C-alpha atoms as one frame of an Amber mdcrd trajectory, in Angstrom:
protein
  -1.248  32.525 -44.058  -1.063  29.279 -42.405  -2.887  28.712 -39.274  -0.374
  27.025 -36.575  -2.664  27.055 -33.540  -6.267  26.420 -32.902  -8.546  27.818
 -30.192  -9.920  26.290 -26.899 -11.729  27.503 -24.076 -12.128  26.898 -20.646
 -13.754  28.435 -17.741 -11.004  31.322 -17.542 -11.764  32.083 -21.629  -9.760
  31.470 -24.713  -6.358  30.230 -25.594  -4.153  29.193 -28.550  -3.151  26.014
 -28.672  -0.452  24.724 -31.136  -2.169  22.589 -33.906   1.050  20.472 -33.338
  -0.102  19.559 -29.431  -2.336  16.569 -28.574  -2.842  18.144 -25.401  -5.335
  20.989 -24.923  -6.190  24.340 -23.129  -5.981  22.933 -19.300  -2.816  21.452
 -19.662  -1.567  24.866 -21.350  -2.580  26.810 -18.156  -0.665  23.997 -16.032
   2.462  24.437 -18.004   2.220  28.277 -17.791   1.257  28.281 -13.875   3.741
  25.345 -12.786   7.390  26.310 -14.404   8.960  24.446 -10.753  10.945  21.704
 -11.740  11.233  21.535 -15.613  10.732  17.967 -15.475   7.497  16.891 -17.111
   5.496  14.114 -16.136   6.556  12.226 -19.522   9.819  11.647 -17.920   8.263
   9.005 -15.821   6.972   6.818 -18.248   5.171   4.098 -15.802   3.060   7.229
 -14.770   1.969   7.672 -18.259   1.464   4.185 -18.769  -0.765   3.817 -15.675
  -2.977   6.838 -16.556  -3.439   5.062 -19.727  -4.158   1.853 -18.260  -6.970
   3.749 -15.905  -8.646   5.305 -18.717  -8.542   2.162 -21.092 -10.244   0.317
 -18.196 -12.687   3.091 -17.404 -13.835   3.420 -21.111 -14.572  -0.488 -20.939
 -16.372  -0.274 -17.648 -18.328   2.539 -18.769 -19.598   0.680 -22.132 -20.377
  -2.421 -20.283 -22.575  -0.379 -18.159 -24.299   1.499 -20.488 -23.100   4.578
 -20.376 -20.391   4.993 -23.171 -21.241   4.106 -26.845 -19.072   1.346 -28.659
 -17.869   3.553 -31.244 -16.304   6.262 -28.494 -15.006   3.287 -26.651 -13.160
   1.704 -28.974 -11.579   4.899 -29.828 -10.407   5.863 -26.454  -9.205   2.221
 -25.686  -7.354   2.718 -29.467  -5.650   6.040 -28.020  -4.673   4.443 -24.333
  -2.829   1.320 -26.312  -1.213   3.911 -28.695   0.112   5.682 -25.370   1.331
   1.845 -24.027   3.289   1.307 -26.752   5.356   4.111 -25.999   3.406   6.870
 -28.597   2.963  10.464 -27.833   4.534  10.850 -24.416   5.946  13.510 -25.060
   2.731  15.493 -25.117   2.401  14.995 -21.640   4.235  18.226 -20.707   2.991
  19.168 -17.021   5.637  20.013 -14.481   5.587  16.801 -11.802   5.159  19.261
  -8.780   1.633  21.016  -9.355  -0.834  22.799  -7.516  -4.517  21.002  -7.553
  -3.890  17.626  -6.145  -2.935  16.288  -9.409  -5.619  17.700 -11.787  -3.199
  18.956 -13.967  -1.794  15.244 -14.920  -5.586  14.355 -15.279  -6.587  16.696
 -17.411  -3.539  16.127 -19.532  -4.214  12.642 -19.925  -7.426  13.497 -20.899
  -6.762  15.791 -23.512  -4.111  13.932 -24.998  -6.416  10.740 -25.107  -9.044
  12.600 -26.348  -7.500  14.142 -29.142  -5.453  10.637 -30.242  -9.318   9.495
 -30.357 -10.817  12.137 -32.283  -8.309  11.732 -35.204  -9.144   7.790 -34.864
 -12.756   8.848 -35.560 -11.714  10.991 -38.304 -12.006  14.652 -36.447  -9.098
  17.047 -35.894  -7.532  18.131 -32.843  -9.499  20.119 -30.626 -13.077  19.347
 -31.964 -14.126  17.911 -28.889 -18.282  17.858 -30.214 -16.543  14.243 -31.858
 -15.242  13.302 -28.051 -14.648  15.103 -24.638 -11.823  14.808 -22.515 -14.010
  15.572 -19.481 -17.383  14.032 -20.732 -16.250  10.919 -22.009 -12.514  10.202
 -21.195 -12.931  11.146 -17.511 -16.673   9.562 -17.433 -16.642   7.881 -13.940
 -13.934   9.324 -12.515 -12.237  12.303 -11.050  -8.769  13.308 -10.413  -8.834
  12.058  -6.787  -9.341   8.949  -7.524  -7.744   8.720 -11.028  -4.216  10.431
  -9.651  -3.869   8.458  -6.548  -4.417   5.343  -8.326  -1.779   6.145 -11.138
   0.739   6.119  -8.846   0.106   3.270  -7.144   0.149   1.493 -10.104   3.292
   3.672 -11.375   4.870   2.995  -8.244   4.005  -1.040  -8.508   6.052  -1.276
 -11.849   8.869   0.734 -10.414   9.575  -1.356  -7.009   9.304  -4.228  -9.275
  12.121  -2.822 -11.488  14.091  -1.958  -8.035  13.409  -5.393  -7.126  15.070
  -6.774  -9.645  18.235  -4.529  -9.399  18.440  -5.122  -5.856  18.500  -8.724
  -6.649  21.675  -7.997  -8.953  23.338  -6.349  -6.062  22.518  -8.935  -3.614
  23.665 -11.918  -6.046  27.198  -9.782  -6.777  27.719  -9.583  -2.932  26.853
 -13.415  -2.753  29.547 -14.352  -5.560  32.149 -12.041  -3.786  31.451 -13.978
  -0.633  32.155 -16.954  -2.383  34.951 -16.326  -3.924  36.443 -14.856  -0.493
  35.439 -17.617   1.397  38.781 -18.517   2.614  40.874 -14.935   2.857  41.691
 -14.364   6.427  41.502 -10.845   8.012  40.667  -8.830  10.986  37.346  -7.829
  11.607  36.863  -4.577  13.571  34.472  -3.106  16.146  34.701   0.833  16.593
  37.351   0.704  14.170  39.731  -1.171  16.803  40.906  -4.901  15.895  38.316
  -7.105  17.233  39.049 -10.867  16.050  40.028 -12.891  12.532  37.232 -13.294
  10.434  37.079 -14.200   6.477  36.641 -11.716   4.066  33.953 -13.650   2.294
  31.793 -13.513   6.002  32.234  -9.614   5.411  30.785 -10.056   2.096  28.273
 -12.622   2.962  26.647  -9.933   5.517  25.969  -7.387   2.458  23.908 -10.412
   0.733  22.446 -11.102   3.565  21.260  -7.222   4.186  20.060  -6.788   0.696
  18.032  -9.944   1.043  16.166  -9.117   3.555  15.598  -5.527   2.451  14.058
  -7.064  -0.879  11.716  -9.088   1.227  10.660  -5.816   2.833   9.954  -4.162
  -0.002   8.153  -7.166  -1.499   6.094  -6.923   1.764   5.545  -2.868   1.169
   4.296  -3.611  -2.613   1.226  -5.235  -1.536  -0.069  -2.270   0.312  -0.067
  -0.103  -2.705  -2.266  -2.953  -4.372  -5.445  -1.139  -2.664  -7.058   1.741
  -4.657  -9.499   4.132  -4.727 -10.651   4.101  -8.059 -14.604   4.845  -8.443
 -14.169   6.840  -5.585 -14.623   9.857  -7.648 -14.395  13.171  -5.963 -14.269
  12.271  -2.159 -15.375   8.419  -2.003 -18.806   8.712  -2.086 -18.711   7.439
  -5.758 -20.821  10.944  -6.942 -21.380  10.747 -10.899 -20.650   6.808 -11.219
 -22.644   3.859 -11.818 -23.298   1.455  -8.349 -21.152  -1.300 -10.232 -18.615
   0.792 -11.838 -15.903   0.475  -9.244 -15.822  -2.942  -9.209 -16.160  -3.173
 -13.035 -13.364  -0.706 -13.450 -11.227  -2.644 -11.007 -12.071  -5.847 -12.810
 -10.415  -4.590 -16.214  -7.806  -3.065 -14.547  -6.353  -5.848 -13.510  -6.717
  -7.593 -16.662  -4.957  -5.030 -18.602  -2.514  -4.354 -15.872  -1.836  -8.219
 -14.853  -1.703  -6.855 -11.436  -4.115  -7.950  -8.725  -5.330  -4.517  -7.470
  -8.345  -4.716  -4.832 -11.116  -1.506  -4.036 -10.561  -0.512  -0.568 -13.483
  -1.205   1.363 -13.491   2.182   2.655 -13.398   4.670  -0.768 -13.949   7.821
   1.771 -10.666   6.766   3.894  -8.902   5.763   0.901  -9.270   8.887  -1.231
  -7.560  10.704   1.764  -4.911   8.342   3.570  -1.610   8.284   1.833  -0.561
   6.086   4.521   1.062   3.572   2.243   3.240   5.635   0.512   4.646   6.664
   3.838   5.502   2.857   4.363   6.538   2.293   0.928   8.898   5.494   1.375
  10.050   4.264   5.047  10.819   0.480   3.318  13.187   2.704   0.807  14.803
   4.868   3.476  15.900   1.597   4.878  17.345   0.515   1.923  19.115   3.684
   1.588  20.693   3.495   5.045  22.168   0.045   4.809  23.267   0.440   1.052
  25.025   3.542   2.104  26.623   1.606   5.374  27.743  -1.111   2.878  29.298
   1.548   0.923  31.190   3.620   3.625  32.564   0.070   4.503  33.905  -0.567
   0.877  35.767   3.239   0.785  37.490   2.290   4.172  38.149  -0.873   3.439
  40.020   0.154  -0.025  41.529   3.157   1.676  45.160   3.615   0.885  46.674
   2.191  -1.060  49.840   3.071   1.139  48.176   5.037   4.202  44.887   3.257
   4.618  43.315   0.012   5.225  44.091  -1.882   1.415  42.405  -4.996   2.027
  40.466  -4.657  -0.868  40.982  -2.803  -4.236  37.804  -1.261  -6.129  38.027
  -1.391  -9.870  39.771   1.816 -11.300  36.521   4.147 -12.848  38.428   7.272
 -13.719  41.023   9.849 -12.969  40.179  10.636  -9.421  42.632  13.969  -9.145
  43.040  17.026 -11.377  46.430  17.890  -9.634  46.959  14.708  -8.011  48.645
  12.276 -10.576  47.686   8.672  -9.930  44.966   9.281  -7.754  41.812   7.281
  -8.234  38.987   7.909  -6.047  35.790   5.265  -5.187  33.513   7.351  -7.178
  30.749   4.500  -7.478  30.476   3.892  -3.779  30.550   7.884  -3.580  27.506
   8.167  -5.832  25.359   5.570  -3.757  26.166   7.126  -0.681  24.654  10.568
  -2.409  21.415   8.517  -3.683  21.134   7.294  -0.389  21.050  10.774   1.181
  18.790  12.204  -1.386  15.945   9.141  -0.552  16.439  10.194   3.042  15.236
  13.914   2.348  12.383  12.608  -0.085  11.013  10.321   2.885  11.083  13.479
   4.915   9.178  14.883   2.092   6.645  12.359   2.095   6.357  12.370   5.441
   5.347  16.135   5.603   3.085  15.996   2.480   1.397  12.768   3.909   0.670
  14.748   7.250  -0.298  17.760   5.472  -3.645  16.261   3.937  -6.856  17.906
   5.017 -10.447  16.445   5.615 -11.196  13.856   2.495  -8.344  14.685   0.276
  -4.369  15.276   0.353  -3.409  18.341  -2.050   0.025  17.314  -2.449  -0.076
  13.563  -4.083   2.301  15.621  -6.918   5.428  15.850  -4.664   4.727  12.572
  -3.058   4.663  10.853  -6.478   7.640  12.319  -7.576   9.653  12.192  -4.403
   8.578   8.419  -4.459   9.352   8.223  -8.293  12.647   9.674  -7.808  13.842
   7.203  -4.852  12.712   4.144  -6.635  14.331   5.149 -10.008  17.609   6.490
  -8.446  18.034   3.696  -6.046  17.067   0.890  -9.173  20.023   2.724 -11.161
  22.448   2.952  -7.961  21.832  -0.873  -7.487  22.870  -1.884 -11.089  26.008
   0.628 -11.127  27.429  -0.481  -7.754  27.079  -4.414  -8.793  28.511  -3.751
 -12.156  31.066  -1.201 -12.124  32.469  -2.097  -8.437  31.377  -4.927  -6.526
  31.948  -7.531  -9.578  35.622  -6.206  -9.946  36.723  -6.178  -6.546  39.639
  -7.911  -5.788  41.223  -8.916  -2.233  44.730  -8.010  -1.093  45.104 -11.588
   0.908  48.799 -11.226   1.915  48.478  -7.770   3.213  45.442  -8.797   5.488
  47.111 -12.276   6.859  50.219 -10.292   7.818  47.390  -7.733   9.395  45.773
 -11.052  11.102  49.351 -11.967  12.446  50.411  -8.708  13.595  47.219  -7.794
  15.127  47.044  -7.916  19.291  43.546  -9.299  18.474  44.620 -12.583  17.709
  45.164 -13.416  21.148  41.566 -13.781  21.416  41.396 -16.299  19.026  44.538
 -18.424  20.637  43.307 -18.068  24.107  41.275 -21.494  24.274  44.884 -23.120
  23.283  47.557 -21.045  25.272  45.243 -19.775  28.263  44.081 -16.400  29.771
  47.327 -15.845  31.557  49.592 -16.245  28.276  47.655 -14.430  26.178  47.266
 -11.682  28.540  50.906 -11.478  28.905  51.460 -12.016  25.057  49.267  -8.973
  24.351  50.836  -6.830  26.772  54.252  -7.844  25.411  52.947  -6.878  21.569
  51.499  -3.901  22.502  54.603  -2.292  24.237  57.233  -3.901  21.470  55.227
  -3.713  18.382  56.292  -7.349  17.579  53.428  -9.365  16.301  51.876 -12.100
  18.254  52.697 -14.857  15.899  56.270 -14.590  17.031  56.013 -13.906  20.386
  53.686 -17.155  20.539  56.732 -18.882  19.132  59.631 -17.394  20.794  57.846
 -18.481  24.411  57.247 -21.731  23.138  53.655 -21.833  23.587  52.934 -23.082
  20.398  54.902 -24.697  17.700  55.106 -23.232  14.285  52.977 -26.253  12.948
  50.193 -25.652  15.920  50.287 -21.909  15.212  49.902 -22.576  11.372  46.944
 -25.150  12.216  45.499 -22.828  14.812  45.108 -19.602  12.403  43.409 -21.702
   9.551  40.503 -19.728   8.281  37.941 -22.406   9.323  39.199 -22.677  12.962
  40.004 -19.100  13.250  36.109 -18.151  12.387  33.876 -20.350  13.663  33.071
 -21.876  17.040  35.468 -23.914  18.395  35.202 -24.967  22.243  32.942 -28.172
  23.143
């Protein structure tokens, strides 16, 4: 009979590991212990890549410092490069939410890298006498400095992708603001008619809001560039070379292309999750503002017969199983839901960061999972909102102009031309008769049609005029 498994042991005893698996006994126990989300860490490729970058940098640093021979170093580097090339990710099987402060994730990485390296050296998976997951792949390291550093590296690349997606959405709003620059409409405060503006001005505010949040996210990105790699267990650097922290950071920067910096106080950096809280807070700000924009888009497109009907969102799918012809604003709706999730994730991150005790925060797995979800879903949402909604928005120009002409709010814009008393009288008549301000001004002879049309030009109605 063919033996399809190999036996490995840990402090709890022996377990059979499938021969096809590159992970080992520690990973298998974690899979059995944490069937929580059924989302393996492999779903976040940035995290797997980050672990590979750390282990590669550690191997090179340990070799440079005389702690790891060249043969083993080269094998570990080969294995890490294989992971960075997108291979073997399916063997990262531990659930994203786990006890042990991320130990299971670190051991999963150690075992996969060790077994790839062992095969590179001519051995078989599980022959740890050739190269050991803990003694060699994890040399000079602890989960307590590897895991938070991996979260920060993964967050860095995830945030860069989010900034790119936000830029696409910002540009979509900016393009629409230019397209709608001369489209006159009524502005509203508290859902009541206020004063005229252009649809371009309305969309330009969305572009500015996105620009501001891109700037805030770029600032927050710098906070996660401080890492505790080299801290080992609690920040004292126990079981590592005195020059290891500086050396491994140098290699990490070389391989990642990012300027990470070793924290000045590694004991503090090992227990403090403040940078994750800060980043999450910015993500919540982004979510709140984008959700507000989507509320506006749904409101402005409401109707088509009994709502605002100022803009048309691209029809994406049939909106009802019972009401023929109904089309819903499904893209803004999904973005709203992403925003609610991000706000909830921020609450989770806040409580998890607060719950850390003494020299370590044991709840970094849920911090990382929540942060990655927020970043990933916001990135996808921004691209979908830009491509499937904003880019295709059209304006109902005549409808909006008639609303301006009929709105009592128009008298505010005409006040400098006809005076406060006349404006009050016109507003009173319009309110009680239901007639338009435009018609009443003409009827009372307060302005000629030419003067009134001149006054209603967007460039005059929507900018300062006195002086």
